[in-house]
C-alpha positions in Angstrom: -11.5 18.6 75.2 -10.6 16.8 72.0 -12.5 13.7 73.1 -15.6 15.7 73.8 -15.4 17.3 70.3 -15.0 13.9 68.7 -17.9 12.4 70.6 -20.1 15.4 69.8 -19.1 15.3 66.1 -19.8 11.5 66.0 -23.2 12.0 67.5 -24.1 14.8 65.1 -22.9 12.8 62.2 -24.8 9.7 63.1 -28.0 11.7 63.8 -27.7 13.3 60.4 -27.2 10.0 58.7 -30.1 8.4 60.5 -32.4 11.3 59.5 -31.3 11.0 55.9 -31.9 7.3 56.0 -35.3 7.8 57.5 -36.3 10.3 54.8 -35.0 8.0 52.1 -36.8 4.9 53.5 -40.2 6.5 54.0 -42.4 4.1 52.0 -44.3 5.8 49.2 -46.6 3.0 48.1 -50.1 3.3 49.5 -49.0 6.3 51.6 -52.2 8.2 52.6 -50.1 11.1 54.0 -48.7 11.9 50.6 -52.2 11.7 49.1 -53.4 14.1 51.8 -50.5 16.5 51.1 -51.2 16.4 47.4 -54.9 17.1 48.0 -54.1 20.1 50.2 -51.5 21.6 47.8 -53.1 20.8 44.4 -53.3 24.5 43.4 -49.6 25.1 44.2 -48.0 21.7 43.8 -44.6 21.1 42.2 -42.9 18.4 40.2 -41.5 16.7 43.3 -44.9 16.5 45.1 -46.6 15.1 41.9 -43.8 12.6 41.5 -44.2 11.4 45.1 -47.9 11.3 44.7 -47.7 9.2 41.5 -45.3 6.9 43.2 -47.8 6.0 45.9 -49.9 4.0 43.3 -49.1 0.3 42.9 -50.7 -3.1 42.6 -50.0 -3.6 46.4 -52.6 -0.9 47.1 -55.5 -2.4 45.3 -57.0 -4.0 48.4 -56.6 -0.8 50.5 -60.1 0.7 50.1 -59.3 4.0 51.9 -56.1 4.6 49.8 -57.8 3.5 46.5 -60.8 5.9 46.9 -58.9 8.9 48.2 -56.0 8.3 45.8 -58.3 8.0 42.8 -60.3 11.1 43.7 -57.1 13.1 44.2 -55.6 11.7 40.9 -58.5 13.1 38.9 -58.3 16.5 40.7 -54.6 16.7 39.9 -55.2 15.9 36.2 -58.0 18.4 36.1 -56.2 21.2 37.9 -52.6 20.5 36.8 -52.9 18.6 33.5 -49.6 20.0 32.0 -47.5 19.3 35.1 -49.2 15.9 35.6 -48.4 14.8 32.1 -44.8 16.1 32.1 -44.0 14.4 35.4 -45.6 11.1 34.2 -43.5 11.3 31.0 -40.2 12.3 32.7 -40.4 9.8 35.5 -42.3 6.9 34.0 -39.5 4.5 34.8 -40.0 5.4 38.5 -43.8 5.2 38.4 -46.1 2.2 38.2 -47.8 3.5 35.0 -50.1 0.5 34.7 -51.6 1.3 38.1 -52.1 5.0 37.2 -53.8 4.0 33.9 -56.0 1.6 35.8 -57.0 4.3 38.2 -57.8 6.7 35.3 -60.0 3.9 33.7 -62.0 3.5 36.9 -63.0 6.8 38.4 -64.6 6.4 41.8 -66.5 9.8 41.9 -69.1 10.9 39.4 -68.5 14.6 39.7 -65.5 14.6 37.3 -65.9 16.2 33.9 -64.0 13.5 32.0 -64.6 15.3 28.6 -62.9 18.4 30.0 -60.0 16.3 31.4 -59.6 14.6 28.0 -59.5 18.0 26.2 -56.8 19.3 28.6 -54.6 16.2 28.3 -54.9 16.3 24.5 -53.3 19.7 24.5 -50.3 18.7 26.5 -46.9 18.5 24.9 -45.8 14.9 25.7 -45.0 12.0 23.6 -47.8 10.9 21.4 -47.6 7.3 22.7 -48.1 8.4 26.3 -50.7 10.9 25.4 -52.7 8.2 23.5 -52.3 5.8 26.5 -53.8 8.4 28.8 -56.5 9.5 26.4 -57.5 5.8 25.8 -57.8 5.3 29.5 -60.0 8.4 29.8 -62.2 7.1 26.9 -62.6 3.8 28.8 -63.6 5.8 31.9 -66.1 7.8 29.9 -67.7 4.5 28.5 -68.0 3.1 32.1 -69.7 6.2 33.4 -72.4 6.3 30.7 
């Protein structure tokens, strides 16, 4: 009886560890599933989802056309619908995010239906560091120039 308990306990423990490892090792970069989840939950998103979403961006994704287009479109929707949370997450976790890739995305919108002036106004009212705010606002200004 004791052996059965030990075997069952060992199996349960190893299953739990492998599940935790699988969850930890899920690659975030270029992950379309995270972009899709963000897109579906934009209205009711939370800090963790926005962080995961922002962590999908990176230089290694620049040649992935599907990711780049869908990611860029969703990024602007997030900034438009959740500017405060977007900026706060970006500031709090900037060491865990490829900020240069995010800024590059903001500078190069792929859809024309975005009201960049409105987004700029919303971002300008967020309470984040002036340095980060200026970086985002400058990227939006560059996007505005490109869409004229």
